[in-house]
N, C-alpha and C positions, 0 to 999 in steps of 0.2 A: 842683368845684374850678375856681378861676379862675387865670389865668396873666398875669403882668405882664411888661413889657419891662425889660431891664437898662438901657435908656436913659431910661426913665420919661417918654417923650413919646408913648406910644401907649395907646389904651384897653385895659383888661383883656380877655382873651380866654377863651372857653370852651375846654375840652380839644379839642373837635372843630376849632375854628378854629386853635388852636395846632399841632395835628398836620397839618391840611390846608394851612395857610398856611406853616408852618415858621419864618418869620422875621417879627418884628413890623414894623409900618408905619414905625417910626423906625429900622429896621435893627438894633434890639436883639434879644437872645435872650430867649426866654420862660423865666420862672421860676415855679414854683408859688407861689401867694400865701401858702401856709403849708406847713410840713413836719410831718406828724403823727408823733409818737414812737410806737414800738411798746412794748407793756407789758413790764415786767420778766419776767412769766410766760412770754412768748414766748422770751426768751433763756435762761430757766432750763431749758427743755425743748427747745431748738432742735435738739439732737443727735438727738432722737427723730423728727424730721420728714424727709420726703423733699425733694429739690431742688424738686420742683413745689409741694409744700405750703409750703415756705419762700417761694418766689417769689410765690405767690398772696398771702400775707400782706403782702409788701412792695408788690406791685402794687396791692393794695386801698387802701393809704394814698394813692396818687397818682391812681388811676383809678376807685376803687370808687364814688364819688359820681355818676359819669357812665355807668358800664357795669354792668348787672346781674351779680350774683355768678356765675351759671352761665355767662354769656358770657365774663366775664373769666377764669374758671377754664379754659374751653375754649381761649382764646387762649394762656394761659400753658402749658397742657399740650401744645398743639400746637407751641408755640415750642421747648420744652425736650424734644426727642426724643433727647437725648444728655446725657452727664454732663460735669462739669467737675471732675475728680478732683484731690486733693492728693497729691503724690508726694514721698517723702523723697529728698533729694539727698545731704546729709551731715548731721552732727550739728547739730541746731537750725536747719537750713536746708531749706526745702521749696519745691516748685514747684506753683503752681496751673495745671494744664494746661487751657488754654482752646481747644485746637485739635481737639476731638473732634466738632465740627459738620460740616455738609456741605461747607464750603469750607476747613476746617481752620484757622480763625482766630477770635479772640475776638469779632469783630464779627457772627458768626452769631447771637448771642443778641439784640442790639439790632435787627439788620436783620430777623430773622424776626418779632420781636414787632411792630415797626412795620408790616411788610407786612400782618400779620393785623389790627392795629388800624385801619389805613387802609381795608382791605377791609370791616371791620365798619361803619365810618361810611358807606361807599359803599352797602353793601347795605341799611342801615336807611333810606336815602333822605334822610338829613340833609344830605349833600353833594350838590351838583348832579350830574346824571347825565353831565355832560360828562367826558371822559377826564381823569384826574388825571395830570399829567406830573411825574415825580420827577427832580430834578436832583441829582446827587451828584458831588462832587469826591473823588478818591482819590489817595493816595500809595502805594497797594498793596492792602491787604486790604479796605478799605471797599468798593471797587468790586465785588469778587467776592462779598462777603457780601450786599450790597444786591441785586446783579443776580440772584443765585440765590434770595434770599429773596422777590423779587417776580416771578420768572420764571413766566409763564403766568397771573398774577393778572388777572382780568377788570377792565377799566376803568382800568388803570394802565399807563403807558409810562415806562420808565426811560432816562435819558441819563446815562451814566457818563463824566465828564471826567477824563482822566488825563494826566500829563506825559510827552511823547514821550521814550522811551529811559531813563526813570527809575523804572520798576518792573521787577521780575524777570520773566523770560520766562514762568514758570509763573503768576505773578499775572496777567499780561496775558492769558494764555489763558483764565483763569477768567471773564473778562467780555467778551472780544472774540469768542468762538466760540459764543455762545448763540443769537443771532438772536431771532426771535419779538418780544416786546415790550421787548427790551433793545437799546439803541443805544450803542456805544462811541465816544467823541469824543476823538481823540488831539491834545492841545494842544501846540503848539510853545512850551513854557515849563516852569515848575516848578509844584509843587503849589499854591503861593500864588496863581499866576495862575489855576489851575482854580477855587480857592475864590473868588477875586475875581469871576470870570465868573458863578458861581452866585449870589453875593450881589447882583451888579448886575442879574441877570435878575429877581430877586424885587422889586427896587425900580423896575423899568421899567414905567410905566403901560401903554404900548402892548402890551407882551408879555403883561401880566396880563389885558388885555382880550381878547387873542387866544387865550390858553390858560390853563388852571388849573395853577398851578405849586406844587410843594412840594419840600422838601429831605429827603434821607435821610442827610445828614451828622449828626454829633453835635450840630449846632446845633438839630436837631429834638428836642423833649422826648421823643417816642416812641422815639427811637433811643438817647439817652444814659441816661435814667432806668432802663430795664430792665437795664442793665449792673450796677446795684447788686445784682441777684439773686445773682450768683456770689460776691460778697464775703460775704454772709450765709451762703451755702452753704459757703464755705471756712471761715468761723468755726465752723460746726457740725461740719465734718470735723476741724478742729484740736481742738475740744472733745472729740470722741470719742477722740482720741489723747492727751488730757491735756496738750495743748500750747497751749491758748487764752490762758493768762495771759501778759502781757507780749508780745503778738503785734504785730509790726511788718510792715507790708505795703509792698512796693516795686513801683511801677508804672512800666513804660517808657512815656514820655509824649511825645506828638506834638501833637495838637490838644487834648489835655487833657479830652476827654469821659470817658475811662475813670476817671481819678483823681477827676474831678468827681463822678461817680456814687458813688464810694466815700465822698467827703466828705459827700454827702447821706445815705448810709447811717450814717455816724458821727453826724450830726445826729439821725437817727431812733433812736439808742441803740446802734448796733453797737459793741461794746466792743473796738475795736482801739486799741492804745496810741498809735501814731503812724504816719505815712506818709512814704515817701521817693519823690520824683518823680525818676526816672532819665532824663537827657537824653543824646543823642549830641552831636555838635559844634554842633547847633542848641540852644544853651543859654540861650535868652531867659528862661525861667522861673527857672532856676538863678541867673542874673544878678539877676533881680528879688528873689529871696530874700535875696541878699547885700547889695543896695543899696537896695531899696525903689523902684527905678525900672524901669518896664516900657518897654523900648526894642526894638520889633520890627525885624527886618531881613530881608534876602533870605535864603532858606534855602540851605543847602549840601548837596550830595549825599553820602550816607554808605552804609555797608553795612547800616545799620538804617533802610531807606528810609521805612518807615511813620512814622518820627519826624522826617522832614525837613520841619519846619514852622517858618517864621520869624515867624509872627504867629498864635499859637494862638487860635482863636475862643473856646474855653471859659474862657480867662483871665477874661473878663468875668463869667462865672457864679461863678467862685471868689471874686473880690473882692467881688461882690455878696453872696454867702453869708456872708462874714465882715465885712460892713459896711465894706469898704475899709480894714480894720485890718491893716496889714502885720505887726504883732507877733502878732496872733491867728492869722494864716495860718502864720507861722513856728513857732508853738507846736504846730501839728498836722502840719506838713509840713516836711521838710528836703529838700535836693536834692543831686544829683551829676551830673557831666557827663564823658563819656569819648570819646576819639578812636577811630577805626576800629581802630587798632593795639591799644588797650586792650581793646576789645570782642572782637577776634579772640583775644587772649591768654587771655581768660576762657573763651571757647568751647573752646580747646585744653586749658586747665588742668582745667576741670570734666570734660571728656570723659576725659582721661587719669587723673584721680584718682578719679572717681566712676562713670565709664561712662555719664554722663548727657549727652545731646546737646541743647544750647541752640540756639535760633535767635538771630540777632544782637540782637533786641530783648530777649528774655529774658536773654541774657548781660549786657546793659547793666544790667538790674535786679539780676541775681544778683551782679554785681561790687559794686554799691552796698551791698547787704546784707552781703556778706563784709567790706567795709571799714567799715560803719557800725553793725553790731550791737553792742549793749552787753551787759554781763554780766547774765544773768537773762532776756534777751529771746530770742524765737524769731522767725526771719525767714521770710516767705512772699513769693516773687516771682512775678510773672505771666509765664507762658510763653505769649505771645499768638498765636503761629502755629507750625505744624509746621515743623521745620527743613528739611524737604524742599522747602518753598516757596522756600528760598534755597539750593538744592542745590549749585550751582556754588561759591558763596561758602563754605559750610560744608565741603564736600569739600576745597577748597583749604586751608582752615585746619587741619583735623584729619588730613589725609592719608589719609582712608579714605572708602569709598563711603557714600552716604546712600540708603537704599532709598526708592523712590517709592511712596507709598500708591496703591491702586487708584483712589481717588476723584480724585487729582491726575492720574494717568496718563490717565484718561478725558478730562479737559479738553484734554490735549495732542494728542488726535487730531483736534480740530475745526479748521476753517479760520478764520483771523483775518479779522474784518470790522470796520473802523473808519472813522470820518469824520475826515479831517485838518482841523485848525482852527488858526488863528493865535491869539495871546493877546489880540487886540483884541476888545473887547466888541461893537463894531459888526458884526464878522463873525459872531460867535456869535448875536447878535440876529437878523441877517438869515437865518441858517440856521433858527432856531426859527420865525420868522415864515413861512417857506416850508413848514413841516411841516403 
């Protein structure tokens, strides 16, 4: 499989180059040269398959030409050591719980897969034996998922860039207390500053001569494509319940890697009727759907902090996938945007009515479904992180305590270690050159 750049000014890349490099030479995002559809027979019997079996078939479409089947199956099975169950919330409204992995967030799937794929390339000797340095910008959950996915992996060092004071204390503990091959970089700015520093590092010739760099953000094909696994798995679960017809999936959206992988799944034949992209106050994509104009702006801080993105990277992949056809995009995706007050109201109402506890991101998606479902449709929203990761916020909203899972409590015992950093690229570059 070859991968091309969304900017169309860079040579096509092999899978190995796309994964190890992360970003194309022209600053574009890599896209697979073709998207292989899955046969109808796969969907006819998908409800009889396990999560791992489903994921292998999906992974094989993207990675099977470059990785032997036994190795790819091992990578998939090792990645998916946990389930992503569908849970009924109320009539015709279901939650896809993506927080049963080691860091209790949806990004565990993509981060664990990428870590194992990158290690595969290093071990087989195709990549130079020089240490691979992974740069990742996070607005919350990406940092913890990537850090824990790569923790202790030989030949890889991870730098997690996060905005000072703008992630929850629990999220921060999940990547600042690990040590070993994980370095946390506390940037005096917002998520978009962190993302800019990462992208600028990839484009700097001197840095790339000094060290081998790649990204573990959803700009990397090995991070975002595996997220398609749980959409197929969700469809299989809904089919077992007799609820697969007229299925609408709502995705809380920040950098848009998650919904982008779902759209790739639809192109592969996944029979989901339509998607809703739920935004918080950072409603750049919602504005695009309404007007046809993409106008990025500085992000604003909200209680759904993982969605605090003012210039979502994967927008480029979405418009590329649809041939820059605004009408075609709107045919598959609608949007919604909510204030902190509306998100909090939804957390409170769903908990009171159904006994189901949403995190702020899941609540945003849940509200969009409640308001946007049509007659005959069934809604599925993504619960992207355990509500305990936003414990103070959720407890204040519902007026009740939120128990802390043992996995999260363990992170809270560690000592924070981070490198303070300005938002100036010159400072970040100087730091990396000194490593």
